[in-house]
DRENBAVEX-953511 format. One record per residue (C-alpha): x, y, z; residue number from 1. Coordinates in steps of 0.25 Angstrom, whole numbers. Layout:
<site <X; Y; Z>; NUM> ...
//
This chain:
<site <823; 377; 200>; 1> <site <813; 387; 196>; 2> <site <808; 389; 182>; 3> <site <809; 403; 176>; 4> <site <794; 406; 178>; 5> <site <794; 402; 192>; 6> <site <806; 412; 194>; 7> <site <799; 423; 187>; 8> <site <786; 421; 196>; 9> <site <794; 420; 209>; 10> <site <802; 433; 205>; 11> <site <789; 440; 201>; 12> <site <781; 437; 213>; 13> <site <790; 433; 225>; 14> <site <802; 442; 223>; 15> <site <796; 455; 222>; 16> <site <803; 466; 230>; 17> <site <791; 470; 237>; 18> <site <789; 457; 243>; 19> <site <803; 456; 250>; 20> <site <799; 463; 262>; 21> <site <787; 454; 264>; 22> <site <796; 442; 263>; 23> <site <806; 448; 273>; 24> <site <795; 451; 283>; 25> <site <789; 437; 282>; 26> <site <802; 431; 283>; 27> <site <806; 439; 295>; 28> <site <792; 436; 302>; 29> <site <794; 421; 300>; 30> <site <808; 422; 306>; 31> <site <802; 429; 318>; 32> <site <791; 419; 319>; 33> <site <800; 407; 318>; 34> <site <810; 413; 329>; 35> <site <798; 416; 339>; 36> <site <792; 402; 336>; 37> <site <806; 396; 339>; 38> <site <807; 404; 352>; 39> <site <793; 400; 356>; 40> <site <796; 385; 354>; 41> <site <808; 386; 364>; 42> <site <799; 391; 375>; 43> <site <798; 383; 388>; 44> <site <783; 383; 386>; 45> <site <784; 374; 374>; 46> <site <785; 359; 376>; 47> <site <791; 350; 365>; 48> <site <795; 338; 373>; 49> <site <784; 334; 384>; 50> <site <792; 321; 388>; 51> <site <806; 327; 391>; 52> <site <803; 341; 395>; 53> <site <788; 343; 397>; 54> <site <789; 356; 405>; 55> <site <801; 365; 399>; 56> <site <796; 377; 407>; 57> <site <800; 371; 420>; 58> <site <815; 371; 416>; 59> <site <815; 386; 415>; 60> <site <823; 392; 427>; 61> <site <819; 405; 434>; 62> <site <831; 413; 428>; 63> <site <828; 409; 413>; 64> <site <821; 417; 403>; 65> <site <812; 410; 393>; 66> <site <807; 423; 386>; 67> <site <813; 428; 373>; 68> <site <817; 441; 379>; 69> <site <819; 446; 394>; 70> <site <820; 461; 394>; 71> <site <823; 462; 409>; 72> <site <834; 452; 409>; 73> <site <828; 445; 421>; 74> <site <833; 431; 417>; 75> <site <847; 425; 418>; 76> <site <846; 415; 406>; 77> <site <837; 412; 394>; 78> <site <830; 398; 395>; 79> <site <832; 389; 384>; 80> <site <826; 376; 380>; 81> <site <836; 365; 383>; 82> <site <827; 353; 380>; 83> <site <814; 352; 372>; 84> 
//
């Protein structure tokens, strides 16, 4: 797939041992960003379908938690988006 010159170039410039922590940190940061972006897109404040469900925040009950974490355990259940 790669020629010998390409393999030598990649090994010399991209597979250096001092670059491995940078790759790990960048990969971890991108994973965390993707996780929080997916959490933000599932919030009741985000509207995807304005015809069928224009106000999804009206379907949240009093005893449902919409936040990521509830340290006081005040809510009985976690809200989840059942429709877009």
